[in-house]
N, C-alpha and C positions, 0 to 999 in steps of 0.2 A: 600469596604463593606458599607461605609456610603451612597454612591450613589445607591447601590442596595436597601437599606432601603427606600430611598426617592422614588425610582421608584415604589416599592411595595405600599408605602403610596399613591402615585398619582393614581395608578391603583385601589386601594380600594376606594379612594374618588370618582373617576370617576364612578365606578360601583354603588356607593350609590346615587350620584346625577343624574346620567343618566342611570337608570335601563333598559330603552328600548334599549340601545345600547349594543351590545355584544363586549366585549374587550377580547382579549386573548394574552397571552404571549407564543410565540412559543419557544420551547426548541429544538435547533438544535444540534445534536450530534457533538462533536468536540474532536479531539485526538491530543494532543500536543506532544506526544512521537516522532512522525516522522517529526516534524518541526525541522530539523537539518540544520546546515550550509552546503550550497551546491553552486556549481557554475552552470553556464549554461551547461557546459560540463557534470557535474554530472546529471543534469536533463535529458539530452539527453541519457546518459548511462542507466539511470533507464527506460526511455521510450523504448530504444532498447531492454532491457531485457524483459520488458512486451511484446513488439511486437514479438520478436523471440521465447520466451518461451511459450507465452499464446495466440498468435494470433488465433482467432476462438473460444476461450473459453468464458464463461460467464463473466459478470462484476466481480462477486465474484472470479472467477478463476484468472482474471487479477490482481485484488487487492491482492489476496493471494501471487502471484508471486512477486509483488512489495514489499509486507510486508516482505517476506523472505529476499529479498535484503537488506531492511533497518534494519531488525532485526540483520542481520550480521554486518552492520555498527555499530550498538549499542553494539555488542559483540567484541569490539576492540582487546581483548586479543587473540581471535581465528581467526579473519578475518581482512581485511584491514580497515582503519579508514575513507575511502572515498567511495562514491557510485561507482565511476568508478573503484577504486581499488578492491572492492568486485566483481563487474561484470566481470572484466578481470583477477581475480585471477586464477592461473593455475588450470585446471581440475575442474572447478566449474560449468560452464554453457556451455553445448555442442555447442551452436551456435558460441561461440567465437573462436572455433578452425578454422572455415572457415574464412580466412582473407578477402575474396572477397564477402562475403554475403552482400546483398543490400535490402533495403526497397523497396518493389514493390507495396504493397497495400496501397495507400495513405489514404483511409478512416480508415483502421486499425491503420496506423501510427498516424493519428490525434487523434484517440481514446486513443492510448497508451500514447501519450504526455499529453492529457487531464487528464488521470488517474494519471500519474506521478505528475503533478502539483497539482491535488486534494489531493493526499496523503501527499505531502510535505507541503501543506497548512493546513493539519489536517482535511480536509473536507470529505475524503474518507478513510475508513478503515473497517476491520473486527474486531469486538470487541473481545479482549482477544486472538488474534491470534499471537502466539509466535513462530511459526514454523521457523526453521533454514535451513531445507533441504526439497527437493521435487524431485520427478522423475515422468516421464510419466508412465501411467499404463501399457504400453506395454514394459517397460524396467525393468530389475531385477538386479539393482546394488548390488555388494557384501556388501556394507555398510548398506543396508536396515534393516538387522536383528540386527544391533547394535544401532539403533535409536528408540526412542519411537514414535509410530504411533499417529498422531493427528486426521487427517481426509482425506477424498478424496473429491476433488472438480473437477468436470468435468473429464478430462483425466490426472489429477495429484494427486499423493499421497504425503501428507505432514507429516513431522516428526519434533520432537524436538531434 
């Protein structure tokens, strides 16, 4: 707190003594909620979930899928307490059923890995996005009527 006051005082002093110079303080959005303890394997599991569930979706769609994964980690009483545990929990993400599934699009994989890192560093997130469930728009799971609808992003419908 003390350092913040000093920084503001310096900023104000500079603006008074050097009015022809424009100074600005940039506020970069940051989210500490998803900065959770994780291993390299957890990072890879999150990236795989983004890749296989949201490949071809917008950045927002990919972030939303990642946040659902991490929201589940934070709800330890209902889900696993690790990222890989959540991703590979039985009957949660359809792509995990196929044991031989492989990453084929290297650019999409790099994007998914970048997004996973960004979220776990608090740099990428959808503000106030608390969804725990989603499904593709072309699927009609039985549980959809028992969950609270939040939003649709791309080809996914999200629920609380």
